[in-house]
PyMOL Python script that loads the backbone (N, CA, C, O; Angstrom):
from pymol import cmd

cmd.read_pdbstr("""\
ATOM      1  N   MET A   1       7.375  14.714 -24.291  1.00  0.00           N
ATOM      2  CA  MET A   1       7.941  15.851 -23.592  1.00  0.00           C
ATOM      3  C   MET A   1       7.878  15.648 -22.076  1.00  0.00           C
ATOM      4  O   MET A   1       8.844  15.918 -21.363  1.00  0.00           O
ATOM      5  N   SER A   2       6.718  15.164 -21.592  1.00  0.00           N
ATOM      6  CA  SER A   2       6.585  14.966 -20.144  1.00  0.00           C
ATOM      7  C   SER A   2       7.510  13.851 -19.661  1.00  0.00           C
ATOM      8  O   SER A   2       7.994  13.903 -18.530  1.00  0.00           O
ATOM      9  N   LEU A   3       7.760  12.849 -20.495  1.00  0.00           N
ATOM     10  CA  LEU A   3       8.686  11.789 -20.120  1.00  0.00           C
ATOM     11  C   LEU A   3      10.099  12.341 -19.976  1.00  0.00           C
ATOM     12  O   LEU A   3      10.830  11.941 -19.070  1.00  0.00           O
ATOM     13  N   ILE A   4      10.484  13.241 -20.846  1.00  0.00           N
ATOM     14  CA  ILE A   4      11.815  13.861 -20.771  1.00  0.00           C
ATOM     15  C   ILE A   4      11.935  14.689 -19.502  1.00  0.00           C
ATOM     16  O   ILE A   4      12.949  14.619 -18.808  1.00  0.00           O
ATOM     17  N   VAL A   5      10.905  15.475 -19.193  1.00  0.00           N
ATOM     18  CA  VAL A   5      10.923  16.300 -17.984  1.00  0.00           C
ATOM     19  C   VAL A   5      10.967  15.412 -16.746  1.00  0.00           C
ATOM     20  O   VAL A   5      11.707  15.699 -15.805  1.00  0.00           O
ATOM     21  N   TYR A   6      10.184  14.338 -16.737  1.00  0.00           N
ATOM     22  CA  TYR A   6      10.183  13.413 -15.612  1.00  0.00           C
ATOM     23  C   TYR A   6      11.563  12.785 -15.426  1.00  0.00           C
ATOM     24  O   TYR A   6      12.071  12.720 -14.307  1.00  0.00           O
ATOM     25  N   ALA A   7      12.165  12.325 -16.514  1.00  0.00           N
ATOM     26  CA  ALA A   7      13.486  11.689 -16.438  1.00  0.00           C
ATOM     27  C   ALA A   7      14.541  12.688 -15.963  1.00  0.00           C
ATOM     28  O   ALA A   7      15.421  12.334 -15.178  1.00  0.00           O
ATOM     29  N   ALA A   8      14.458  13.922 -16.428  1.00  0.00           N
ATOM     30  CA  ALA A   8      15.423  14.937 -15.996  1.00  0.00           C
ATOM     31  C   ALA A   8      15.271  15.236 -14.510  1.00  0.00           C
ATOM     32  O   ALA A   8      16.272  15.397 -13.813  1.00  0.00           O
ATOM     33  N   GLY A   9      14.053  15.313 -14.017  1.00  0.00           N
ATOM     34  CA  GLY A   9      13.823  15.546 -12.595  1.00  0.00           C
ATOM     35  C   GLY A   9      14.312  14.391 -11.749  1.00  0.00           C
ATOM     36  O   GLY A   9      14.900  14.597 -10.688  1.00  0.00           O
ATOM     37  N   PHE A  10      14.074  13.187 -12.211  1.00  0.00           N
ATOM     38  CA  PHE A  10      14.529  12.002 -11.481  1.00  0.00           C
ATOM     39  C   PHE A  10      16.051  11.943 -11.448  1.00  0.00           C
ATOM     40  O   PHE A  10      16.641  11.634 -10.413  1.00  0.00           O
ATOM     41  N   ALA A  11      16.685  12.239 -12.573  1.00  0.00           N
ATOM     42  CA  ALA A  11      18.142  12.237 -12.625  1.00  0.00           C
ATOM     43  C   ALA A  11      18.721  13.325 -11.720  1.00  0.00           C
ATOM     44  O   ALA A  11      19.740  13.112 -11.062  1.00  0.00           O
ATOM     45  N   SER A  12      18.083  14.467 -11.688  1.00  0.00           N
ATOM     46  CA  SER A  12      18.547  15.551 -10.808  1.00  0.00           C
ATOM     47  C   SER A  12      18.439  15.154  -9.347  1.00  0.00           C
ATOM     48  O   SER A  12      19.339  15.434  -8.555  1.00  0.00           O
ATOM     49  N   ALA A  13      17.334  14.499  -8.985  1.00  0.00           N
ATOM     50  CA  ALA A  13      17.157  14.060  -7.601  1.00  0.00           C
ATOM     51  C   ALA A  13      18.217  13.039  -7.217  1.00  0.00           C
ATOM     52  O   ALA A  13      18.756  13.091  -6.112  1.00  0.00           O
ATOM     53  N   ILE A  14      18.517  12.125  -8.108  1.00  0.00           N
ATOM     54  CA  ILE A  14      19.549  11.128  -7.819  1.00  0.00           C
ATOM     55  C   ILE A  14      20.906  11.806  -7.667  1.00  0.00           C
ATOM     56  O   ILE A  14      21.675  11.460  -6.770  1.00  0.00           O
ATOM     57  N   TYR A  15      21.200  12.758  -8.528  1.00  0.00           N
ATOM     58  CA  TYR A  15      22.481  13.451  -8.471  1.00  0.00           C
ATOM     59  C   TYR A  15      22.624  14.245  -7.179  1.00  0.00           C
ATOM     60  O   TYR A  15      23.666  14.192  -6.526  1.00  0.00           O
ATOM     61  N   VAL A  16      21.575  14.984  -6.809  1.00  0.00           N
ATOM     62  CA  VAL A  16      21.655  15.849  -5.633  1.00  0.00           C
ATOM     63  C   VAL A  16      21.666  15.042  -4.347  1.00  0.00           C
ATOM     64  O   VAL A  16      22.356  15.409  -3.396  1.00  0.00           O
ATOM     65  N   LEU A  17      20.920  13.961  -4.301  1.00  0.00           N
ATOM     66  CA  LEU A  17      20.801  13.192  -3.068  1.00  0.00           C
ATOM     67  C   LEU A  17      21.747  12.003  -2.993  1.00  0.00           C
ATOM     68  O   LEU A  17      21.614  11.165  -2.101  1.00  0.00           O
ATOM     69  N   SER A  18      22.688  11.917  -3.905  1.00  0.00           N
ATOM     70  CA  SER A  18      23.567  10.755  -3.936  1.00  0.00           C
ATOM     71  C   SER A  18      24.489  10.719  -2.724  1.00  0.00           C
ATOM     72  O   SER A  18      24.972  11.764  -2.287  1.00  0.00           O
ATOM     73  N   PRO A  19      24.743   9.529  -2.172  1.00  0.00           N
ATOM     74  CA  PRO A  19      25.642   9.416  -1.024  1.00  0.00           C
ATOM     75  C   PRO A  19      27.095   9.710  -1.387  1.00  0.00           C
ATOM     76  O   PRO A  19      27.892  10.034  -0.506  1.00  0.00           O
ATOM     77  N   ALA A  20      27.455   9.603  -2.671  1.00  0.00           N
ATOM     78  CA  ALA A  20      28.830   9.870  -3.075  1.00  0.00           C
ATOM     79  C   ALA A  20      29.188  11.335  -2.839  1.00  0.00           C
ATOM     80  O   ALA A  20      30.295  11.625  -2.385  1.00  0.00           O
ATOM     81  N   GLN A  21      28.300  12.243  -3.129  1.00  0.00           N
ATOM     82  CA  GLN A  21      28.578  13.652  -2.898  1.00  0.00           C
ATOM     83  C   GLN A  21      28.693  13.950  -1.414  1.00  0.00           C
ATOM     84  O   GLN A  21      29.528  14.760  -1.012  1.00  0.00           O
ATOM     85  N   ALA A  22      27.876  13.314  -0.599  1.00  0.00           N
ATOM     86  CA  ALA A  22      27.939  13.532   0.843  1.00  0.00           C
ATOM     87  C   ALA A  22      29.269  13.009   1.387  1.00  0.00           C
ATOM     88  O   ALA A  22      29.865  13.621   2.273  1.00  0.00           O
ATOM     89  N   ALA A  23      29.729  11.882   0.857  1.00  0.00           N
ATOM     90  CA  ALA A  23      30.997  11.317   1.315  1.00  0.00           C
ATOM     91  C   ALA A  23      32.162  12.204   0.893  1.00  0.00           C
ATOM     92  O   ALA A  23      33.120  12.371   1.647  1.00  0.00           O
ATOM     93  N   GLU A  24      32.085  12.774  -0.309  1.00  0.00           N
ATOM     94  CA  GLU A  24      33.139  13.671  -0.772  1.00  0.00           C
ATOM     95  C   GLU A  24      33.206  14.934   0.081  1.00  0.00           C
ATOM     96  O   GLU A  24      34.282  15.487   0.306  1.00  0.00           O
ATOM     97  N   ALA A  25      32.060  15.377   0.544  1.00  0.00           N
ATOM     98  CA  ALA A  25      32.006  16.582   1.345  1.00  0.00           C
ATOM     99  C   ALA A  25      32.344  16.308   2.811  1.00  0.00           C
ATOM    100  O   ALA A  25      32.395  17.233   3.621  1.00  0.00           O
ATOM    101  N   GLY A  26      32.573  15.044   3.150  1.00  0.00           N
ATOM    102  CA  GLY A  26      32.913  14.689   4.520  1.00  0.00           C
ATOM    103  C   GLY A  26      31.705  14.536   5.417  1.00  0.00           C
ATOM    104  O   GLY A  26      31.844  14.533   6.640  1.00  0.00           O
ATOM    105  N   GLU A  27      30.533  14.411   4.843  1.00  0.00           N
ATOM    106  CA  GLU A  27      29.313  14.272   5.616  1.00  0.00           C
ATOM    107  C   GLU A  27      28.926  12.808   5.681  1.00  0.00           C
ATOM    108  O   GLU A  27      29.266  12.018   4.801  1.00  0.00           O
ATOM    109  N   THR A  28      28.223  12.469   6.719  1.00  0.00           N
ATOM    110  CA  THR A  28      27.705  11.114   6.821  1.00  0.00           C
ATOM    111  C   THR A  28      26.248  11.178   7.215  1.00  0.00           C
ATOM    112  O   THR A  28      25.902  11.780   8.231  1.00  0.00           O
ATOM    113  N   GLY A  29      25.394  10.567   6.423  1.00  0.00           N
ATOM    114  CA  GLY A  29      23.993  10.462   6.749  1.00  0.00           C
ATOM    115  C   GLY A  29      23.144  11.692   6.476  1.00  0.00           C
ATOM    116  O   GLY A  29      21.963  11.699   6.822  1.00  0.00           O
ATOM    117  N   THR A  30      23.691  12.714   5.878  1.00  0.00           N
ATOM    118  CA  THR A  30      22.882  13.886   5.558  1.00  0.00           C
ATOM    119  C   THR A  30      22.990  14.167   4.076  1.00  0.00           C
ATOM    120  O   THR A  30      24.028  13.925   3.459  1.00  0.00           O
ATOM    121  N   SER A  31      21.926  14.673   3.516  1.00  0.00           N
ATOM    122  CA  SER A  31      21.972  15.021   2.107  1.00  0.00           C
ATOM    123  C   SER A  31      22.625  16.384   1.943  1.00  0.00           C
ATOM    124  O   SER A  31      22.669  17.183   2.879  1.00  0.00           O
ATOM    125  N   THR A  32      23.122  16.635   0.763  1.00  0.00           N
ATOM    126  CA  THR A  32      23.810  17.900   0.530  1.00  0.00           C
ATOM    127  C   THR A  32      22.856  19.081   0.587  1.00  0.00           C
ATOM    128  O   THR A  32      23.245  20.171   1.006  1.00  0.00           O
ATOM    129  N   ILE A  33      21.604  18.878   0.168  1.00  0.00           N
ATOM    130  CA  ILE A  33      20.637  19.980   0.200  1.00  0.00           C
ATOM    131  C   ILE A  33      20.298  20.351   1.627  1.00  0.00           C
ATOM    132  O   ILE A  33      20.287  21.533   1.970  1.00  0.00           O
ATOM    133  N   SER A  34      20.018  19.357   2.475  1.00  0.00           N
ATOM    134  CA  SER A  34      19.669  19.684   3.859  1.00  0.00           C
ATOM    135  C   SER A  34      20.855  20.307   4.583  1.00  0.00           C
ATOM    136  O   SER A  34      20.675  21.194   5.417  1.00  0.00           O
ATOM    137  N   HIS A  35      22.060  19.853   4.271  1.00  0.00           N
ATOM    138  CA  HIS A  35      23.251  20.434   4.889  1.00  0.00           C
ATOM    139  C   HIS A  35      23.423  21.881   4.425  1.00  0.00           C
ATOM    140  O   HIS A  35      23.729  22.759   5.232  1.00  0.00           O
ATOM    141  N   TRP A  36      23.229  22.131   3.146  1.00  0.00           N
ATOM    142  CA  TRP A  36      23.345  23.487   2.613  1.00  0.00           C
ATOM    143  C   TRP A  36      22.303  24.398   3.230  1.00  0.00           C
ATOM    144  O   TRP A  36      22.614  25.517   3.636  1.00  0.00           O
ATOM    145  N   ALA A  37      21.062  23.922   3.304  1.00  0.00           N
ATOM    146  CA  ALA A  37      19.986  24.752   3.848  1.00  0.00           C
ATOM    147  C   ALA A  37      20.218  25.068   5.322  1.00  0.00           C
ATOM    148  O   ALA A  37      19.908  26.169   5.778  1.00  0.00           O
ATOM    149  N   ALA A  38      20.756  24.116   6.064  1.00  0.00           N
ATOM    150  CA  ALA A  38      20.993  24.333   7.489  1.00  0.00           C
ATOM    151  C   ALA A  38      22.130  25.321   7.716  1.00  0.00           C
ATOM    152  O   ALA A  38      22.126  26.039   8.716  1.00  0.00           O
ATOM    153  N   ASN A  39      23.096  25.372   6.816  1.00  0.00           N
ATOM    154  CA  ASN A  39      24.273  26.213   7.003  1.00  0.00           C
ATOM    155  C   ASN A  39      24.225  27.507   6.196  1.00  0.00           C
ATOM    156  O   ASN A  39      25.217  28.234   6.152  1.00  0.00           O
ATOM    157  N   THR A  40      23.121  27.803   5.571  1.00  0.00           N
ATOM    158  CA  THR A  40      23.007  29.013   4.768  1.00  0.00           C
ATOM    159  C   THR A  40      22.107  29.999   5.491  1.00  0.00           C
ATOM    160  O   THR A  40      21.012  29.649   5.932  1.00  0.00           O
ATOM    161  N   ASN A  41      22.565  31.203   5.605  1.00  0.00           N
ATOM    162  CA  ASN A  41      21.771  32.248   6.245  1.00  0.00           C
ATOM    163  C   ASN A  41      21.150  33.131   5.179  1.00  0.00           C
ATOM    164  O   ASN A  41      21.611  34.246   4.936  1.00  0.00           O
ATOM    165  N   LEU A  42      20.110  32.633   4.552  1.00  0.00           N
ATOM    166  CA  LEU A  42      19.426  33.386   3.518  1.00  0.00           C
ATOM    167  C   LEU A  42      18.371  34.277   4.160  1.00  0.00           C
ATOM    168  O   LEU A  42      17.749  33.883   5.147  1.00  0.00           O
ATOM    169  N   PRO A  43      18.162  35.463   3.616  1.00  0.00           N
ATOM    170  CA  PRO A  43      17.106  36.320   4.169  1.00  0.00           C
ATOM    171  C   PRO A  43      15.734  35.720   3.876  1.00  0.00           C
ATOM    172  O   PRO A  43      15.492  35.219   2.778  1.00  0.00           O
ATOM    173  N   THR A  44      14.852  35.770   4.845  1.00  0.00           N
ATOM    174  CA  THR A  44      13.527  35.188   4.664  1.00  0.00           C
ATOM    175  C   THR A  44      12.515  36.199   4.173  1.00  0.00           C
ATOM    176  O   THR A  44      11.422  35.815   3.756  1.00  0.00           O
ATOM    177  N   ALA A  45      12.840  37.473   4.210  1.00  0.00           N
ATOM    178  CA  ALA A  45      11.951  38.551   3.759  1.00  0.00           C
ATOM    179  C   ALA A  45      10.612  38.484   4.468  1.00  0.00           C
ATOM    180  O   ALA A  45       9.578  38.775   3.866  1.00  0.00           O
ATOM    181  N   GLY A  46      10.615  38.105   5.732  1.00  0.00           N
ATOM    182  CA  GLY A  46       9.396  38.060   6.512  1.00  0.00           C
ATOM    183  C   GLY A  46       8.509  36.867   6.217  1.00  0.00           C
ATOM    184  O   GLY A  46       7.363  36.832   6.667  1.00  0.00           O
ATOM    185  N   PHE A  47       9.001  35.895   5.478  1.00  0.00           N
ATOM    186  CA  PHE A  47       8.205  34.727   5.109  1.00  0.00           C
ATOM    187  C   PHE A  47       8.487  33.598   6.092  1.00  0.00           C
ATOM    188  O   PHE A  47       9.620  33.132   6.214  1.00  0.00           O
ATOM    189  N   GLU A  48       7.459  33.172   6.778  1.00  0.00           N
ATOM    190  CA  GLU A  48       7.576  32.035   7.688  1.00  0.00           C
ATOM    191  C   GLU A  48       6.937  30.829   7.021  1.00  0.00           C
ATOM    192  O   GLU A  48       5.770  30.879   6.631  1.00  0.00           O
ATOM    193  N   ALA A  49       7.688  29.754   6.888  1.00  0.00           N
ATOM    194  CA  ALA A  49       7.218  28.592   6.149  1.00  0.00           C
ATOM    195  C   ALA A  49       6.155  27.801   6.899  1.00  0.00           C
ATOM    196  O   ALA A  49       5.205  27.318   6.282  1.00  0.00           O
ATOM    197  N   LYS A  50       6.288  27.659   8.199  1.00  0.00           N
ATOM    198  CA  LYS A  50       5.363  26.797   8.938  1.00  0.00           C
ATOM    199  C   LYS A  50       3.919  27.311   8.899  1.00  0.00           C
ATOM    200  O   LYS A  50       3.022  26.524   8.597  1.00  0.00           O
ATOM    201  N   PRO A  51       3.648  28.592   9.189  1.00  0.00           N
ATOM    202  CA  PRO A  51       2.258  29.048   9.088  1.00  0.00           C
ATOM    203  C   PRO A  51       1.701  28.930   7.671  1.00  0.00           C
ATOM    204  O   PRO A  51       0.530  28.602   7.477  1.00  0.00           O
ATOM    205  N   TRP A  52       2.551  29.199   6.689  1.00  0.00           N
ATOM    206  CA  TRP A  52       2.106  29.068   5.304  1.00  0.00           C
ATOM    207  C   TRP A  52       1.762  27.621   5.000  1.00  0.00           C
ATOM    208  O   TRP A  52       0.750  27.349   4.355  1.00  0.00           O
ATOM    209  N   ALA A  53       2.586  26.696   5.452  1.00  0.00           N
ATOM    210  CA  ALA A  53       2.338  25.279   5.197  1.00  0.00           C
ATOM    211  C   ALA A  53       1.050  24.823   5.869  1.00  0.00           C
ATOM    212  O   ALA A  53       0.297  24.032   5.303  1.00  0.00           O
ATOM    213  N   GLU A  54       0.799  25.320   7.071  1.00  0.00           N
ATOM    214  CA  GLU A  54      -0.433  24.940   7.767  1.00  0.00           C
ATOM    215  C   GLU A  54      -1.661  25.468   7.042  1.00  0.00           C
ATOM    216  O   GLU A  54      -2.660  24.759   6.916  1.00  0.00           O
ATOM    217  N   SER A  55      -1.597  26.704   6.567  1.00  0.00           N
ATOM    218  CA  SER A  55      -2.748  27.252   5.843  1.00  0.00           C
ATOM    219  C   SER A  55      -2.920  26.561   4.489  1.00  0.00           C
ATOM    220  O   SER A  55      -4.048  26.350   4.042  1.00  0.00           O
ATOM    221  N   ALA A  56      -1.818  26.211   3.838  1.00  0.00           N
ATOM    222  CA  ALA A  56      -1.907  25.493   2.565  1.00  0.00           C
ATOM    223  C   ALA A  56      -2.520  24.115   2.776  1.00  0.00           C
ATOM    224  O   ALA A  56      -3.338  23.665   1.974  1.00  0.00           O
ATOM    225  N   ARG A  57      -2.126  23.453   3.846  1.00  0.00           N
ATOM    226  CA  ARG A  57      -2.678  22.124   4.151  1.00  0.00           C
ATOM    227  C   ARG A  57      -4.184  22.222   4.418  1.00  0.00           C
ATOM    228  O   ARG A  57      -4.953  21.377   3.958  1.00  0.00           O
ATOM    229  N   ALA A  58      -4.601  23.247   5.158  1.00  0.00           N
ATOM    230  CA  ALA A  58      -6.029  23.437   5.428  1.00  0.00           C
ATOM    231  C   ALA A  58      -6.790  23.705   4.143  1.00  0.00           C
ATOM    232  O   ALA A  58      -7.886  23.177   3.950  1.00  0.00           O
ATOM    233  N   ALA A  59      -6.221  24.522   3.258  1.00  0.00           N
ATOM    234  CA  ALA A  59      -6.882  24.822   1.984  1.00  0.00           C
ATOM    235  C   ALA A  59      -6.988  23.575   1.115  1.00  0.00           C
ATOM    236  O   ALA A  59      -8.004  23.362   0.453  1.00  0.00           O
ATOM    237  N   ILE A  60      -5.959  22.765   1.114  1.00  0.00           N
ATOM    238  CA  ILE A  60      -5.992  21.524   0.331  1.00  0.00           C
ATOM    239  C   ILE A  60      -7.039  20.583   0.904  1.00  0.00           C
ATOM    240  O   ILE A  60      -7.746  19.908   0.156  1.00  0.00           O
ATOM    241  N   GLY A  61      -7.143  20.533   2.228  1.00  0.00           N
ATOM    242  CA  GLY A  61      -8.167  19.707   2.865  1.00  0.00           C
ATOM    243  C   GLY A  61      -9.570  20.160   2.492  1.00  0.00           C
ATOM    244  O   GLY A  61     -10.438  19.334   2.215  1.00  0.00           O
ATOM    245  N   LYS A  62      -9.799  21.492   2.485  1.00  0.00           N
ATOM    246  CA  LYS A  62     -11.104  22.023   2.084  1.00  0.00           C
ATOM    247  C   LYS A  62     -11.401  21.683   0.626  1.00  0.00           C
ATOM    248  O   LYS A  62     -12.529  21.328   0.283  1.00  0.00           O
ATOM    249  N   ALA A  63     -10.390  21.792  -0.223  1.00  0.00           N
ATOM    250  CA  ALA A  63     -10.578  21.478  -1.637  1.00  0.00           C
ATOM    251  C   ALA A  63     -10.904  20.005  -1.828  1.00  0.00           C
ATOM    252  O   ALA A  63     -11.717  19.656  -2.684  1.00  0.00           O
ATOM    253  N   ALA A  64     -10.280  19.140  -1.041  1.00  0.00           N
ATOM    254  CA  ALA A  64     -10.545  17.705  -1.147  1.00  0.00           C
ATOM    255  C   ALA A  64     -11.975  17.386  -0.712  1.00  0.00           C
ATOM    256  O   ALA A  64     -12.653  16.587  -1.357  1.00  0.00           O
ATOM    257  N   VAL A  65     -12.430  17.999   0.364  1.00  0.00           N
ATOM    258  CA  VAL A  65     -13.804  17.788   0.826  1.00  0.00           C
ATOM    259  C   VAL A  65     -14.794  18.293  -0.219  1.00  0.00           C
ATOM    260  O   VAL A  65     -15.782  17.621  -0.517  1.00  0.00           O
ATOM    261  N   PHE A  66     -14.532  19.481  -0.780  1.00  0.00           N
ATOM    262  CA  PHE A  66     -15.395  20.035  -1.822  1.00  0.00           C
ATOM    263  C   PHE A  66     -15.446  19.105  -3.035  1.00  0.00           C
ATOM    264  O   PHE A  66     -16.519  18.859  -3.585  1.00  0.00           O
ATOM    265  N   ALA A  67     -14.297  18.595  -3.447  1.00  0.00           N
ATOM    266  CA  ALA A  67     -14.248  17.701  -4.609  1.00  0.00           C
ATOM    267  C   ALA A  67     -15.028  16.422  -4.339  1.00  0.00           C
ATOM    268  O   ALA A  67     -15.719  15.911  -5.220  1.00  0.00           O
ATOM    269  N   LYS A  68     -14.917  15.909  -3.123  1.00  0.00           N
ATOM    270  CA  LYS A  68     -15.644  14.682  -2.775  1.00  0.00           C
ATOM    271  C   LYS A  68     -17.158  14.932  -2.827  1.00  0.00           C
ATOM    272  O   LYS A  68     -17.905  14.117  -3.369  1.00  0.00           O
ATOM    273  N   GLU A  69     -17.603  16.050  -2.268  1.00  0.00           N
ATOM    274  CA  GLU A  69     -19.029  16.382  -2.292  1.00  0.00           C
ATOM    275  C   GLU A  69     -19.527  16.566  -3.724  1.00  0.00           C
ATOM    276  O   GLU A  69     -20.608  16.094  -4.075  1.00  0.00           O
ATOM    277  N   GLN A  70     -18.741  17.247  -4.545  1.00  0.00           N
ATOM    278  CA  GLN A  70     -19.152  17.493  -5.922  1.00  0.00           C
ATOM    279  C   GLN A  70     -19.139  16.219  -6.759  1.00  0.00           C
ATOM    280  O   GLN A  70     -19.919  16.096  -7.703  1.00  0.00           O
ATOM    281  N   SER A  71     -18.270  15.275  -6.429  1.00  0.00           N
ATOM    282  CA  SER A  71     -18.261  14.012  -7.172  1.00  0.00           C
ATOM    283  C   SER A  71     -19.539  13.223  -6.901  1.00  0.00           C
ATOM    284  O   SER A  71     -20.037  12.533  -7.791  1.00  0.00           O
ATOM    285  N   VAL A  72     -20.079  13.316  -5.676  1.00  0.00           N
ATOM    286  CA  VAL A  72     -21.349  12.662  -5.363  1.00  0.00           C
ATOM    287  C   VAL A  72     -22.480  13.302  -6.166  1.00  0.00           C
ATOM    288  O   VAL A  72     -23.329  12.601  -6.716  1.00  0.00           O
ATOM    289  N   VAL A  73     -22.489  14.638  -6.234  1.00  0.00           N
ATOM    290  CA  VAL A  73     -23.508  15.353  -7.014  1.00  0.00           C
ATOM    291  C   VAL A  73     -23.399  14.979  -8.485  1.00  0.00           C
ATOM    292  O   VAL A  73     -24.410  14.711  -9.133  1.00  0.00           O
ATOM    293  N   LEU A  74     -22.188  14.958  -9.014  1.00  0.00           N
ATOM    294  CA  LEU A  74     -21.985  14.610 -10.415  1.00  0.00           C
ATOM    295  C   LEU A  74     -22.429  13.177 -10.701  1.00  0.00           C
ATOM    296  O   LEU A  74     -23.026  12.909 -11.743  1.00  0.00           O
ATOM    297  N   ALA A  75     -22.143  12.264  -9.787  1.00  0.00           N
ATOM    298  CA  ALA A  75     -22.567  10.873  -9.972  1.00  0.00           C
ATOM    299  C   ALA A  75     -24.088  10.782 -10.048  1.00  0.00           C
ATOM    300  O   ALA A  75     -24.626  10.020 -10.850  1.00  0.00           O
ATOM    301  N   ASP A  76     -24.784  11.560  -9.212  1.00  0.00           N
ATOM    302  CA  ASP A  76     -26.252  11.566  -9.253  1.00  0.00           C
ATOM    303  C   ASP A  76     -26.764  12.117 -10.572  1.00  0.00           C
ATOM    304  O   ASP A  76     -27.709  11.578 -11.147  1.00  0.00           O
ATOM    305  N   VAL A  77     -26.142  13.196 -11.059  1.00  0.00           N
ATOM    306  CA  VAL A  77     -26.562  13.784 -12.333  1.00  0.00           C
ATOM    307  C   VAL A  77     -26.345  12.795 -13.470  1.00  0.00           C
ATOM    308  O   VAL A  77     -27.222  12.627 -14.318  1.00  0.00           O
ATOM    309  N   ILE A  78     -25.200  12.144 -13.499  1.00  0.00           N
ATOM    310  CA  ILE A  78     -24.910  11.161 -14.557  1.00  0.00           C
ATOM    311  C   ILE A  78     -25.888   9.998 -14.487  1.00  0.00           C
ATOM    312  O   ILE A  78     -26.392   9.541 -15.513  1.00  0.00           O
ATOM    313  N   LYS A  79     -26.154   9.522 -13.283  1.00  0.00           N
ATOM    314  CA  LYS A  79     -27.088   8.409 -13.111  1.00  0.00           C
ATOM    315  C   LYS A  79     -28.473   8.804 -13.617  1.00  0.00           C
ATOM    316  O   LYS A  79     -29.135   8.017 -14.294  1.00  0.00           O
ATOM    317  N   THR A  80     -28.906  10.004 -13.297  1.00  0.00           N
ATOM    318  CA  THR A  80     -30.209  10.491 -13.756  1.00  0.00           C
ATOM    319  C   THR A  80     -30.250  10.574 -15.274  1.00  0.00           C
ATOM    320  O   THR A  80     -31.230  10.154 -15.890  1.00  0.00           O
ATOM    321  N   LYS A  81     -29.203  11.108 -15.884  1.00  0.00           N
ATOM    322  CA  LYS A  81     -29.158  11.232 -17.355  1.00  0.00           C
ATOM    323  C   LYS A  81     -29.154   9.865 -18.031  1.00  0.00           C
ATOM    324  O   LYS A  81     -29.812   9.680 -19.055  1.00  0.00           O
ATOM    325  N   VAL A  82     -28.424   8.915 -17.472  1.00  0.00           N
ATOM    326  CA  VAL A  82     -28.380   7.568 -18.053  1.00  0.00           C
ATOM    327  C   VAL A  82     -29.751   6.918 -17.963  1.00  0.00           C
ATOM    328  O   VAL A  82     -30.215   6.299 -18.920  1.00  0.00           O
ATOM    329  N   GLU A  83     -30.400   7.057 -16.812  1.00  0.00           N
ATOM    330  CA  GLU A  83     -31.747   6.488 -16.660  1.00  0.00           C
ATOM    331  C   GLU A  83     -32.731   7.150 -17.615  1.00  0.00           C
ATOM    332  O   GLU A  83     -33.590   6.479 -18.188  1.00  0.00           O
ATOM    333  N   GLN A  84     -32.611   8.449 -17.786  1.00  0.00           N
ATOM    334  CA  GLN A  84     -33.487   9.177 -18.702  1.00  0.00           C
ATOM    335  C   GLN A  84     -33.270   8.713 -20.138  1.00  0.00           C
ATOM    336  O   GLN A  84     -34.234   8.536 -20.884  1.00  0.00           O
ATOM    337  N   ASN A  85     -32.024   8.516 -20.528  1.00  0.00           N
ATOM    338  CA  ASN A  85     -31.721   8.037 -21.893  1.00  0.00           C
ATOM    339  C   ASN A  85     -32.189   6.621 -22.103  1.00  0.00           C
ATOM    340  O   ASN A  85     -32.548   6.265 -23.225  1.00  0.00           O
ATOM    341  N   GLN A  86     -32.203   5.790 -21.066  1.00  0.00           N
ATOM    342  CA  GLN A  86     -32.677   4.421 -21.210  1.00  0.00           C
ATOM    343  C   GLN A  86     -34.188   4.395 -21.358  1.00  0.00           C
ATOM    344  O   GLN A  86     -34.724   3.545 -22.069  1.00  0.00           O
ATOM    345  N   ARG A  87     -34.895   5.327 -20.686  1.00  0.00           N
ATOM    346  CA  ARG A  87     -36.342   5.407 -20.797  1.00  0.00           C
ATOM    347  C   ARG A  87     -36.765   5.981 -22.154  1.00  0.00           C
ATOM    348  O   ARG A  87     -37.726   5.514 -22.767  1.00  0.00           O
ATOM    349  N   ASP A  88     -36.039   6.988 -22.606  1.00  0.00           N
ATOM    350  CA  ASP A  88     -36.381   7.684 -23.845  1.00  0.00           C
ATOM    351  C   ASP A  88     -35.233   7.568 -24.847  1.00  0.00           C
ATOM    352  O   ASP A  88     -34.506   8.538 -25.062  1.00  0.00           O
ATOM    353  N   PRO A  89     -35.059   6.394 -25.463  1.00  0.00           N
ATOM    354  CA  PRO A  89     -33.898   6.226 -26.354  1.00  0.00           C
ATOM    355  C   PRO A  89     -33.988   7.031 -27.637  1.00  0.00           C
ATOM    356  O   PRO A  89     -32.961   7.233 -28.284  1.00  0.00           O
ATOM    357  N   GLY A  90     -35.150   7.498 -28.036  1.00  0.00           N
ATOM    358  CA  GLY A  90     -35.294   8.228 -29.291  1.00  0.00           C
ATOM    359  C   GLY A  90     -34.928   9.691 -29.187  1.00  0.00           C
ATOM    360  O   GLY A  90     -34.793  10.344 -30.222  1.00  0.00           O
ATOM    361  N   GLU A  91     -34.761  10.245 -28.000  1.00  0.00           N
ATOM    362  CA  GLU A  91     -34.515  11.681 -27.860  1.00  0.00           C
ATOM    363  C   GLU A  91     -33.065  12.013 -27.833  1.00  0.00           C
ATOM    364  O   GLU A  91     -32.702  13.184 -27.720  1.00  0.00           O
TER     365      GLU A  91
END
""", "prot")
cmd.dss("prot")
cmd.show_as("cartoon", "prot")
cmd.util.cbc("prot")
cmd.orient("prot")
């Protein structure tokens, strides 16, 4: 199932970003999505993308640091358990 979803996404990306569609539309060097987004006046409903992206990036950075710290703790716990099992193989 995931292979089908992956293939469909890849095919969609190739279709949307193909240079043939840009040439048909009379564009050169721009993708159809970026051209559409630049020329569309959609309401933003008060949503600003840049501040959201900055806060999302900061949150992802915090999560990465937390994961790194916890992986060190987990490695110590596993090492301790392995050493304990080697000392006491009957338990």
